[in-house]
N, C-alpha and C positions, 0 to 999 in steps of 0.2 A: 503494499499500500504506500509505504514511504517512498519507495523507489519510483513508483508511477507518478506520485505527486511531485517529486524532484524533477523528473523528466518533463512534465507539463510546465513547470516553473522555468526550466532552462529554455524549452522552446519558445515560450512566451517572451522571455527577455531577449533571445536571439531575433525573434521577429520584430520586436520594438527597436532593436539596434539597426537591423537592416533597413527599416522604414526610416529612421532618423537619418542615416547616412544617405539614403536615397533621396530624401527631400533636401538635405544640405549640399547634395552634389550639384544642384542647380544654382547657378550664379545669376545675379540680377544686374540689370541696367536701369538706373534711375536718371531722369533728366527733365528738361523743360524745353518746350517748343514755343518759340515767340515769332512775331512779325519782325522782318528785318528793317523795315522802314521806321517803325515807331515803338518797338519793343513790347507791344500788347501780347498777352498770352492768347494762344490759339486753342479755344476750347473745341474738343471733339476731333482734333487732328488724329489721323491713323498711323500707327507704327506697325509694320509687318516685318517678320524675319523672313528674308528672301529665300525662297525654295521650300518653305514650310507653311503650315496653317496657323502658326503662332503669331499673336499680335495683341495690340491693346490700343486704347484711345486715351487722349489727354483729358484731365479733369477741368474744373473750373479755373484752376491757376496755371493751366498749360502744362502741368507736370505729369509724368507717367512713370510706371514701373513695369519692367518686363523680365520674366525669368527665362534664362536660356540654359541649355545642357552644356554646350561646348563653345569654345572661343576659337578663332575669330568668327564673327557673324556680320552679315550685311543687312542693314536696316533700311527699309523703304518707308520714307515719311511722305504723307500726302494730306492735302487739305483743299477743300473746294475753293477755287479762285486763285490758288497759289501753285507755283511750280513744284513738282515732286523733287525730292532730294533722296539720294542714296548714299548712305554712311557706312564705312567699314569700322567696326569696333573690335579692337584686338584683345581687350581684357575687361574685366568687370569695372563698371564705372558708376559712381554714385552722383555725379555732377555733370552729366553730359548736356551741353547747351547746343540747341539746333535753332537756327534762324531760317525761316522760309521767306522767299521773296514773292511778291504779288505777281500773278501770271501776266503774260503779255496781252492778254485780252481774249475774248471768246468770239469766235467767228461763227456767224449764223449763215446758213444757207437760205437763199431766197426761194420761197415756194409760191407759185401762182396757181389759184384756183379759178377755174372758169366753169360756168353753168349756163345752159341755154334752155328755153322753154320749148324749143323745137327739137325733136329728136333727129338723129342722124338719118333714119329711115325717111322721115318726112322731107328732109333736105335733098335726098338723093332721088326722090320720086320726080318723074318728068311732069306730073300734074300738080296743081296746087291741092294741098290736103288740109282740111280743117279738122281740128280735134276739139274735144269737149272735156275739160277737166273738172274736178270736183266743184271748183268755185264757179264755173260757168253753168253747171247743172243747178246749183243753188239759186243762181240769179235769174234763171229762165222764168218767164211769167206763166209757163205751162203748168197744168195740174199734175202731171207725172213725167217721168223720165223720157218715155217714149215720145210723148208730144214735143218735148224739148229737142229731141233729135231732128224733128222736122224743120227746125229753124237753121240747121246746117246746110251749106251749099252742096247740092248734089244728092241729098237724101230726100226721098218722097215719102 
């Protein structure tokens, strides 16, 4: 009974030590992301470790903390309206200062929308074609739809 209890205690201690060392094996990078022009903190800027899915975002002070397994790492820093920045971090750093510069501007593509009341089939027809839409049907002085069709050219 004592031997079994001693084995369980030893196994529990080993498990706790392995977990502790596994957590401590991760190093951290702390830093701050600011605007290059005025030094304002950039809230919600994203920081990603290149080639992985690990990342974080900045808080209200522009500060961030990111845990990584090995060094060196390449960080991709991005923020809406600013140019992206790629930074190589060789060792754990608790005071990484990153300044992003405002983007060169957003270019918009011009889109033109055209609409016509006459369909392509009506334009291609050799004869003049009249049509009656829902608005014309409502505005006819006729009692019903079929009497309203009589007012169209070519309909008897």
